[in-house]
C-alpha positions in Angstrom: -0.1 0.0 0.0 3.1 2.2 -0.1 2.3 5.3 -2.1 -1.4 5.3 -1.6 -3.4 7.5 0.7 -6.0 6.4 3.0 -8.5 7.9 0.8 -7.0 6.2 -2.5 -7.1 2.9 -0.3 -10.7 3.6 0.4 -11.7 4.3 -3.1 -10.1 1.0 -4.4 -11.8 -1.0 -1.6 -15.3 0.5 -2.6 -14.5 -0.5 -6.2 -13.6 -4.0 -5.3 -16.9 -4.3 -3.1 -19.3 -2.7 -5.5 -22.8 -4.2 -5.3 -22.8 -5.1 -1.6 -26.0 -3.6 0.0 -25.3 -1.0 2.7 -22.1 0.5 1.0 -21.9 3.6 -0.7 -20.9 3.7 -4.4 -17.6 5.3 -5.3 -17.8 7.6 -8.3 -14.6 9.4 -8.6 -11.2 9.6 -7.0 -8.5 12.4 -8.0 -5.3 13.6 -6.5 -4.3 17.0 -7.0 -1.0 18.2 -5.4 -1.1 17.2 -1.7 -5.2 17.0 -1.7 -7.2 13.7 -2.3 -10.7 13.9 -3.4 -13.4 11.1 -3.4 -17.0 11.3 -4.4 -19.2 8.4 -3.1 -23.1 8.1 -2.7 -24.8 9.7 0.3 -26.8 6.8 1.9 -28.8 8.9 4.3 -28.1 11.1 7.5 -25.2 10.2 9.8 -26.0 8.7 13.0 -24.8 11.5 14.7 -27.3 13.8 13.2 -30.2 11.2 13.9 -29.3 10.9 17.6 -29.3 14.7 18.2 -32.7 14.9 16.7 -34.3 12.0 18.6 -32.1 12.3 21.8 -31.9 8.5 22.2 -32.4 5.3 20.0 -35.0 2.6 21.0 -33.7 -0.9 21.6 -35.1 -2.1 18.2 -33.0 0.6 16.3 -30.2 -0.5 17.9 -30.7 -4.2 17.3 -31.4 -3.3 13.8 -28.2 -1.2 13.4 -26.3 -3.9 14.9 -27.8 -6.6 12.4 -26.9 -4.4 9.7 -23.3 -4.0 11.0 -22.7 -7.7 11.4 -24.4 -9.0 8.2 -22.4 -6.3 5.8 -19.3 -8.4 6.4 
C-alpha cells in the first residue's frame, strides 16, 4: 500500500466491493497536489445527526443497526 493515501485505498476497496448492500458506490477519485478527493453516494443522514434529533435510540433501532453491521461483512 506504499504510495497510496488512505482515501485512495478506500476508493480501491469500494470499487472491489461494488454491489454489496449498505456500502456507498465510489464515483470518482482524484489526487491534486497534496489533496485527495473522493466522491461517493450519500446513503442517508449520519447516525450522529439522527441521535441529536431523537435524543436516544430505542432498543429495536439499536438491534437493527447491529444486525446491519454484522451482516454487511
